[in-house]
C-alpha positions as CSV (number, residue, x, y, z in Angstrom):
1,X,39.5,-30.2,-32.3
2,X,37.9,-32.6,-34.8
3,X,35.7,-35.7,-34.0
4,X,35.7,-38.1,-36.9
5,X,33.9,-41.4,-37.6
6,X,36.4,-43.8,-39.2
7,X,33.8,-44.9,-41.8
8,X,32.8,-41.9,-43.9
9,X,31.9,-41.4,-47.6
10,X,34.6,-40.1,-49.9
11,X,37.5,-40.3,-47.5
12,X,37.7,-42.5,-44.4
13,X,38.4,-40.9,-41.0
14,X,42.0,-42.3,-40.8
15,X,42.9,-40.6,-44.1
16,X,41.2,-37.4,-43.0
17,X,43.0,-37.4,-39.6
18,X,46.4,-38.1,-41.4
19,X,45.8,-35.2,-43.8
20,X,44.8,-32.9,-40.9
21,X,48.0,-33.8,-39.0
22,X,50.0,-32.8,-42.0
23,X,48.2,-29.5,-42.6
24,X,47.6,-28.5,-39.0
25,X,49.6,-30.7,-36.6
26,X,48.2,-28.8,-33.5
27,X,44.7,-30.1,-34.4
28,X,43.5,-32.7,-31.9
29,X,41.5,-35.6,-33.3
30,X,39.1,-38.0,-31.7
31,X,38.3,-41.0,-33.9
32,X,35.2,-43.2,-33.3
33,X,33.8,-46.4,-34.9
34,X,31.3,-49.1,-34.4
35,X,33.5,-51.5,-36.3
36,X,36.6,-52.4,-34.3
37,X,38.6,-55.1,-32.7
38,X,40.5,-54.7,-29.5
39,X,43.8,-54.9,-31.5
40,X,42.6,-52.1,-33.8
41,X,41.6,-49.9,-30.8
42,X,45.1,-50.4,-29.3
43,X,46.8,-49.5,-32.6
44,X,44.6,-46.4,-33.1
45,X,45.2,-45.2,-29.6
46,X,49.0,-45.7,-30.1
47,X,48.9,-43.7,-33.4
48,X,46.5,-40.9,-32.3
49,X,47.1,-40.8,-28.5
50,X,45.7,-42.8,-25.7
51,X,42.0,-42.2,-25.4
52,X,41.7,-40.6,-28.8
53,X,39.9,-43.6,-30.3
54,X,36.6,-44.7,-28.9
55,X,33.9,-47.2,-29.7
56,X,30.6,-45.5,-30.6
57,X,29.0,-47.6,-27.7
58,X,31.3,-45.6,-25.3
59,X,30.5,-42.1,-26.6
60,X,28.0,-41.4,-23.8
61,X,30.5,-41.9,-21.1
62,X,33.9,-41.2,-22.8
63,X,33.4,-38.3,-25.2
64,X,33.2,-35.4,-22.8
65,X,36.1,-36.6,-20.7
66,X,38.2,-37.0,-23.8
67,X,37.4,-33.5,-25.1
68,X,38.1,-32.0,-21.6
69,X,41.5,-33.9,-21.5
70,X,42.5,-32.7,-25.0
71,X,41.5,-29.1,-24.3
72,X,43.3,-29.2,-21.0
73,X,46.5,-30.5,-22.7
74,X,46.3,-27.8,-25.3
75,X,45.8,-25.0,-22.8
76,X,48.7,-26.4,-20.7
77,X,51.0,-26.3,-23.7
78,X,49.9,-22.8,-24.6
79,X,50.7,-21.4,-21.1
80,X,54.0,-23.3,-20.8
81,X,55.2,-22.2,-24.3
82,X,57.6,-24.2,-26.4
83,X,59.9,-26.6,-24.8
């Protein structure tokens, strides 16, 4: 699991998340940003999974539940095996 800010030096978080998805598709990514619009939040959640983008102002209440959900999903897939 990787937690990325969208605004980073050298490479933005969206590009980093895309590259990680190509190299290790099983890696779960949570993106965060202070700079957002509601439309951008909807688009990012559609691309990376519902709840995988959060505003930095929501981190205190949303980060731990998001991590728990992603880890739970990963463990469920591991115990169920491939479809």
